[in-house]
N, C-alpha and C positions, 0 to 999 in steps of 0.2 A: 412522482417523478423519481427515477433512479439516478444514483450518483455516477459520474464517470468512473471507470475502473482501470487501475494500473495493474497489469499482470507481470509478475516477476519471472525472471529466467529460472530454469531448473536449478535448485540448490541455493538460490539467493535469498530464500526465506529463513535460513539458519540464523543469521545475525539478528533478524527481526524477532524470531522466537526466543533469542537469548537476551533481548531487551535493548538492542541498538536502535536509537531514535531516527536514523536517517536511511533513506533509500537513494543510492547513487545511480547515475545514468547507466553505468555498466550492468546494473542489476535488473533493468527494465526490459522485458520481452516486448511488450506492446501497451499502448494506451487506447482504451475503447471509450469513445466519446471525445468531447473537446473541452477539457477543463481549463478554466481561466486561472491565471496566476492568483494564488491565495484561496482558491476554491477547495471545498472538501471533496476528497476522492476515496473510493474503496480500493484497498491494496490487497491483492490475492496472490497466492502462489500459483504456478502454472498448473498444478495438480488439483487445485481447490474447486469445489462446486461454488455456486453463487453465495451460499451462506456459511460455508465451512472454511476455517483457517483464513479469515479475512480481517483486516483492521482498517481503521479510518486514518487518513492523513490529510495534510494540506499540500496542494500542488505548488511547487517552486520550479517550474519547468525551464527557467532561464539559467539555472544554476547547475553545477555538477551534482549537488545534493538535491535530487529532483523532488523528493517527498519528505516532509517532516511528519512523523507519526504523532497522532494525538493521544493515543493510548497504546502502550506496549506492554509486553510481558508474556511469559509462557502460558499457553492455553487460552489466551483471550480470543474471543470470537466476536464477529460483527454485531451480534445481537446482545452482547453484554452492555451494561450501563457504562456511560462515559464518566 
């Protein structure tokens, strides 16, 4: 089963790549799937393929800080260890 995916607007991945742990509502282009509050989601830039430049986060869709990232940092990919 694949995780719901949050796709960021163009240019909104810069803070994530710099280590910022939150994705705010203004940075979300679209949500694919129906994540429940507190569920794990994949966060990708609008230019990413399914496995490149993606990170894992926890959905907080009722807050202005929509996603709390589980693992952050420059160059981290979805298939890296948590």
